[in-house]
C-alpha positions in Angstrom: 112.6 118.4 110.1 110.1 115.5 109.7 111.1 112.2 111.3 108.4 110.2 109.6 110.0 107.2 107.8 110.1 107.8 104.0 109.8 105.3 101.2 110.5 105.4 97.5 109.1 102.7 95.2 111.2 101.7 92.2 109.6 100.1 89.1 112.3 97.7 87.8 111.5 97.4 84.1 114.1 94.7 83.0 113.3 91.2 82.1 116.6 90.0 83.6 116.4 88.8 87.2 120.1 89.8 87.7 121.4 92.5 85.4 122.7 96.1 85.2 119.4 97.7 86.1 119.1 95.8 89.3 122.7 96.5 90.2 122.0 100.2 89.8 118.8 100.0 91.9 120.8 98.2 94.6 123.3 101.0 94.5 120.4 103.4 94.9 119.0 101.5 97.9 122.3 102.0 99.7 122.4 105.7 98.9 118.8 106.1 100.1 119.4 104.0 103.2 122.1 106.4 104.3 119.4 109.1 104.2 117.0 107.0 106.2 114.8 106.3 103.2 113.6 102.8 102.3 113.7 101.7 98.6 111.1 99.1 97.7 111.7 97.5 94.3 108.8 96.2 92.3 110.2 93.8 89.7 107.9 93.8 86.7 109.3 90.5 85.5 107.8 88.9 88.6 104.4 90.3 88.3 101.4 88.6 86.8 100.8 91.3 84.2 98.6 91.2 81.1 99.2 93.4 78.1 96.4 95.8 77.1 93.9 93.7 75.2 91.4 94.1 72.4 88.5 95.3 74.6 88.9 98.8 73.1 87.0 100.7 75.8 89.9 102.5 77.4 88.9 105.9 76.1 85.3 105.6 77.1 85.2 103.7 80.4 84.9 105.8 83.6 86.1 103.2 86.1 89.4 101.3 86.4 90.3 98.3 84.3 88.8 95.0 85.2 91.6 92.8 84.0 92.6 90.5 86.8 96.4 90.7 87.3 99.0 92.3 89.7 99.0 95.8 88.2 96.4 97.4 90.6 98.4 96.1 93.6 101.6 97.7 92.2 99.7 101.0 91.7 98.5 100.8 95.2 102.1 100.4 96.5 103.2 103.4 94.4 100.4 105.5 95.7 101.5 104.9 99.3 105.1 105.9 98.7 106.7 109.3 99.0 108.6 109.0 95.7 108.7 106.9 92.6 111.7 105.7 90.5 111.3 104.4 87.0 114.3 102.2 86.1 114.5 100.6 82.6 117.1 99.3 80.2 117.3 100.3 76.5 116.0 97.4 74.4 115.8 97.6 70.6 116.5 101.4 70.6 113.6 101.9 72.9 112.0 101.3 76.3 111.9 97.7 77.5 108.8 95.9 76.6 108.0 95.2 80.3 108.1 98.8 81.2 106.1 99.9 78.2 103.4 97.3 79.1 103.3 98.5 82.7 103.0 102.2 81.6 100.1 101.3 79.4 98.3 99.1 81.8 98.8 101.2 84.9 98.2 104.5 83.1 95.3 103.7 81.0 93.8 101.2 83.4 94.2 103.0 86.7 96.2 106.2 87.0 94.1 108.3 84.7 91.0 108.3 86.9 92.3 110.1 90.0 96.0 110.6 89.3 97.0 109.1 92.7 100.7 109.8 92.0 100.1 113.6 92.0 103.0 115.4 93.7 105.0 112.2 94.3 108.7 113.1 93.8 109.9 111.2 90.8 113.2 110.1 89.2 114.2 108.3 86.1 117.1 105.8 85.6 118.1 104.4 82.3 120.7 101.6 81.7 122.1 100.3 78.4 125.1 99.8 76.2 125.6 103.0 74.2 122.5 104.1 72.2 119.0 105.5 72.6 119.4 106.3 76.3 118.1 109.8 76.0 115.0 108.6 74.0 114.1 106.2 76.7 114.8 108.8 79.4 112.5 111.3 77.6 109.8 108.7 77.3 109.8 107.9 81.0 110.0 111.6 81.9 106.9 112.2 79.8 105.1 109.5 81.8 106.2 111.3 85.1 104.8 114.6 83.8 101.5 113.0 82.7 100.9 111.7 86.1 101.6 115.1 87.7 104.6 114.0 89.7 107.5 116.3 90.7 110.7 115.8 88.7 113.7 117.2 90.6 116.5 118.5 88.4 119.9 117.1 89.3 122.3 118.1 86.4 123.0 115.3 83.9 120.3 112.6 83.8 120.8 109.3 85.7 122.0 107.3 82.7 124.3 104.4 83.5 126.2 102.7 80.8 126.9 99.0 80.7 126.6 96.0 78.3 127.4 92.8 80.1 126.0 92.2 83.6 128.1 94.0 86.2 129.3 96.7 83.8 127.1 99.4 85.3 128.7 99.1 88.7 131.9 100.5 87.1 130.3 103.6 85.4 131.4 106.0 88.1 130.1 109.1 86.4 126.7 107.6 85.8 126.4 106.4 89.4 127.4 109.9 90.6 124.6 111.4 88.6 122.3 108.9 90.1 123.4 109.8 93.6 122.9 113.5 92.9 119.3 112.8 91.7 118.5 110.6 94.7 119.8 113.1 97.3 117.7 115.9 95.6 114.7 113.6 95.6 115.0 113.0 99.3 115.5 116.8 99.9 112.3 117.6 98.1 110.4 114.8 99.9 111.5 116.2 103.2 110.7 119.8 102.1 107.2 118.9 101.1 106.6 117.0 104.3 107.8 119.9 106.4 105.5 122.3 104.6 102.6 119.9 105.2 103.4 119.7 108.9 103.8 123.4 109.3 100.7 124.5 107.3 98.4 121.5 107.3 98.2 121.5 103.5 100.1 120.4 100.5 102.5 122.8 98.9 101.1 122.2 95.5 97.6 121.7 94.1 96.3 118.2 94.4 93.4 118.3 91.9 92.5 114.6 91.4 89.4 115.0 89.2 88.5 111.9 87.3 89.7 112.6 83.8 87.2 110.1 82.4 84.0 111.0 84.3 80.9 112.4 82.7 81.9 116.0 83.3 85.2 115.5 81.5 83.4 114.0 78.5 80.8 116.7 78.5 83.4 119.4 78.4 85.3 117.7 75.6 82.2 117.1 73.5 80.3 120.3 74.0 79.9 122.5 70.9 82.2 125.4 70.5 80.6 128.9 70.4 
């Protein structure tokens, strides 16, 4: 088994500095530490992050976004990790505004060019009171799939219920589902690392072609027939 230290980066998508989402991530950090895995939490509320602006060239540019903020550094830290966790609360029947902003800025501005998160093992955590959890979970899972990450099944999704700060710490079933997901993420990370050490290659294809380069546009715009 590989003894190389492993790291998972969590994208913390809540505006609250101290709330249920962070409580759940701190629980996750303890679970992962017991497996020898470091959890690095990127708190979106602390980033200098601009929303997508009116420039309008996102679907024509062939190089990363030039907006000067902290998003490219967050993407770099994600690309260096073995796994990614997206953790967001339900806000207004949907994904929190901070997480949505990050998905747009990171995806359209940086990730679409080489898909640097390809084959990262991914997990999704949703916190909230009692509604729209599955919609937010599905939204984040779609983002995982778009970025060619590996989503490991773990039974029921890691949805943790709570209203007031501190409530999520008492959702035993939700935390159990979270732990199951985390253990299976670590198992998959280790399996992929072992395969790489034994064979000298990745277990899955790592095609990172720029989806916005001239060849991509040529193929999309060429006449049919």
